[in-house]
C-alpha positions as CSV (number, residue, x, y, z in Angstrom):
1,M,-6.8,-22.2,6.6
2,D,-8.9,-20.8,9.8
3,N,-6.7,-19.8,11.5
4,L,-4.4,-17.8,8.8
5,H,-7.9,-16.4,7.3
6,Q,-8.0,-14.8,11.6
7,L,-4.1,-14.0,11.5
8,L,-5.0,-11.6,7.8
9,K,-7.9,-10.4,9.1
10,L,-6.1,-8.3,12.2
11,R,-3.2,-7.8,10.6
12,R,-5.0,-5.4,8.2
13,D,-8.0,-4.1,10.3
14,F,-4.6,-3.0,12.5
15,Y,-2.8,-1.8,9.5
16,K,-6.4,0.5,8.7
17,F,-6.9,1.1,12.5
18,L,-3.5,2.8,11.9
19,S,-4.1,4.4,9.1
20,S,-7.1,5.9,10.4
21,L,-4.7,7.7,13.7
22,F,-3.0,9.5,11.0
23,C,-5.8,11.0,9.8
24,G,-7.0,12.2,13.1
25,D,-10.2,10.4,13.0
26,I,-10.3,9.0,16.6
27,S,-14.2,8.8,17.8
28,K,-15.4,9.4,20.7
29,E,-16.0,5.6,21.5
30,F,-12.1,5.1,21.5
31,V,-11.0,7.4,23.4
32,E,-13.7,5.6,26.3
33,D,-12.4,2.4,25.6
34,L,-8.6,3.9,26.2
35,A,-10.3,5.4,29.9
36,E,-11.6,2.1,30.6
37,V,-8.4,0.3,29.5
38,K,-10.4,-2.2,27.0
39,V,-8.4,-2.0,24.0
40,T,-6.8,-5.4,22.5
41,Y,-3.6,-5.0,20.8
42,P,-0.8,-7.5,19.2
43,S,1.6,-8.8,22.2
44,D,4.5,-7.2,21.9
45,P,6.7,-4.6,23.6
46,E,6.8,-1.7,21.7
47,I,3.2,-1.5,21.5
48,L,2.2,-2.0,24.7
49,E,4.2,1.0,25.4
50,G,3.0,2.9,22.6
51,F,-1.3,2.1,24.5
52,Q,0.5,3.0,27.9
53,I,1.2,6.0,27.1
54,M,-2.3,6.7,25.7
55,E,-4.0,5.5,28.4
56,D,-1.7,8.1,30.7
57,Y,-2.5,10.4,28.2
58,V,-6.5,10.1,28.6
59,A,-6.7,9.2,32.0
60,R,-5.5,12.7,32.8
61,Y,-8.9,14.1,32.1
62,V,-12.1,14.6,33.9
63,S,-14.3,13.3,30.5
64,P,-13.3,11.5,27.1
65,D,-15.3,14.8,25.7
66,D,-12.1,16.9,28.1
67,A,-8.9,14.8,26.1
68,L,-10.3,14.2,22.1
69,R,-10.6,17.9,22.0
70,D,-6.8,17.9,23.2
71,I,-6.6,14.8,20.5
72,E,-7.8,16.7,17.7
73,D,-5.9,20.0,18.7
74,E,-2.6,18.5,18.9
75,F,-3.2,16.7,15.4
76,V,-3.5,20.4,14.1
77,R,-0.5,21.3,16.1
78,L,1.7,18.6,14.7
79,F,0.5,17.7,11.2
80,S,-2.3,20.3,9.8
81,G,-1.2,23.5,11.1
82,I,1.5,26.5,10.4
83,S,3.9,25.2,12.1
84,N,3.7,21.2,11.1
85,T,7.6,19.9,12.1
86,I,6.2,16.4,11.7
87,P,6.8,15.2,7.4
88,T,3.6,12.6,7.4
89,T,4.1,12.3,3.2
90,K,7.0,10.7,1.6
91,S,7.1,13.8,-0.4
92,E,7.9,16.1,2.4
93,F,10.0,13.2,4.5
94,L,12.4,14.4,1.7
95,G,12.6,18.2,0.7
96,E,9.7,17.6,-2.1
97,G,6.9,19.7,-2.5
98,A,3.4,17.8,-2.5
99,Y,1.9,15.7,-5.9
100,G,5.5,15.9,-7.1
101,R,8.0,13.4,-9.0
102,I,8.0,11.3,-5.6
103,S,3.9,11.3,-5.2
104,L,3.7,10.3,-8.6
105,E,5.5,7.5,-8.0
106,V,4.5,6.0,-5.6
107,D,1.0,6.6,-6.7
108,E,2.1,4.6,-10.0
109,K,3.3,1.7,-7.7
110,M,0.2,1.5,-5.9
111,R,-2.0,1.4,-9.9
112,Q,0.0,-1.3,-11.2
113,L,-1.0,-3.7,-7.7
114,G,-4.7,-2.5,-8.7
115,Y,-5.3,-0.3,-5.4
116,I,-7.8,2.4,-5.9
117,Q,-7.3,5.3,-3.3
118,V,-9.9,5.7,-0.4
119,N,-9.2,9.0,1.2
120,K,-8.3,11.3,-1.7
121,T,-7.7,14.5,-0.8
122,L,-4.8,13.2,0.8
123,P,-1.4,12.5,-1.3
124,P,-0.4,9.2,-2.1
125,D,2.2,9.5,-0.3
126,H,0.7,10.0,3.1
127,I,1.3,7.6,6.1
128,A,-2.2,7.6,6.0
129,V,-2.6,5.8,2.8
130,E,0.4,3.8,2.6
131,L,-0.8,1.9,5.7
132,D,-4.4,2.1,4.3
133,F,-2.4,0.0,0.8
134,M,-1.1,-2.9,3.3
135,A,-4.4,-3.3,4.3
136,A,-5.4,-3.4,0.4
137,L,-3.0,-6.1,-0.5
138,I,-4.0,-8.4,2.3
139,D,-8.2,-7.7,1.7
140,S,-7.1,-9.1,-2.3
141,V,-6.0,-12.6,-0.4
142,L,-8.9,-12.7,1.9
143,D,-11.3,-11.2,-1.4
144,G,-9.8,-14.4,-2.7
145,D,-8.9,-11.9,-5.7
146,E,-5.2,-12.7,-5.0
147,E,-3.7,-16.0,-4.0
148,L,-1.2,-15.8,-0.8
149,H,2.2,-15.4,-1.7
150,G,2.3,-13.8,-4.1
151,S,0.1,-11.4,-2.0
152,L,3.1,-12.0,0.7
153,R,5.8,-11.1,-1.5
154,R,4.0,-7.6,-2.3
155,Q,2.9,-6.8,1.0
156,L,7.1,-6.8,2.1
157,E,8.6,-5.4,-1.1
158,F,6.1,-2.3,-0.1
159,L,7.7,-2.6,3.0
160,E,10.9,-3.1,2.6
161,G,11.0,-0.5,-0.5
162,E,8.9,1.9,0.4
163,I,7.5,2.1,3.8
164,F,10.3,1.4,5.5
165,T,12.5,3.7,3.8
166,W,11.2,7.2,5.6
167,I,8.0,6.2,7.9
168,P,10.5,4.4,10.8
169,Q,12.5,8.2,10.4
170,S,9.3,10.4,10.6
171,L,7.9,8.3,13.2
172,K,10.4,9.0,15.6
173,K,10.4,12.6,15.2
174,L,6.6,12.4,15.8
175,E,8.1,10.4,19.3
176,E,10.3,13.4,20.3
177,K,7.6,16.4,19.8
178,G,4.2,14.6,20.7
179,E,2.5,13.1,23.5
180,F,-0.8,11.1,22.4
181,Y,0.8,10.9,19.6
182,K,3.9,9.7,21.0
183,G,2.0,6.6,22.1
184,V,0.7,6.3,18.0
185,A,4.4,6.7,17.2
186,K,5.5,3.4,19.0
187,I,2.5,1.4,18.4
188,T,2.8,2.3,15.2
189,N,6.8,1.8,15.0
190,G,6.4,-1.5,16.7
191,F,3.5,-2.7,15.0
192,L,5.4,-2.2,11.4
193,K,8.7,-4.0,12.7
194,L,6.5,-7.3,14.3
195,D,4.1,-7.3,10.5
196,K,7.4,-7.2,8.4
197,R,9.2,-10.3,10.6
198,L,5.3,-12.1,10.5
199,V,5.8,-11.9,6.7
200,N,8.7,-12.8,6.1
201,E,7.6,-16.3,8.3
202,M,4.5,-16.2,6.6
203,M,6.8,-16.5,3.0
204,L,8.7,-19.1,4.7
205,R,5.8,-21.2,5.4
206,E,4.2,-20.9,2.2
207,G,7.2,-22.1,0.5
């Protein structure tokens, strides 16, 4: 049970970590850890490649402050600027305006499972929100609010029916356009595939 609890915590924390990256929430401490190659992560070739890209990016700079400034500039250029080219919401990906039918459908799907959106400034179908929602589903088990098998089933449904319908394709665009965020794209894609396999295996074990 301790091993299961630890695994759930690691999964939850990694989803929260990925969510923060797509909010542009990158701390100087994280950049320093990348520079010193101190970040620990799941053992997966694509995740490893992604962290190496980020470590190599940071290593080009004399100081973490300089690296962080350019990472923030890249975030704005890719996601927040006038010429942003990377769809960060399902609505954008499918060519619909923000807070339209698609946003409402995703919001309803998450509300039915008791999710309260933390970052109210983002549309509910934003990649950061959908990743945070996965963390919340895992938290429901850790907090004792839901039994494991039911939560795993909902996690798998959301991965297959929502996340995998658009996020990997958006991450592919990010790999093509990003520098630091090319690493983020690889890490996210690698983790999502790894986690989907893991949830399937856990469901089989739980019967």
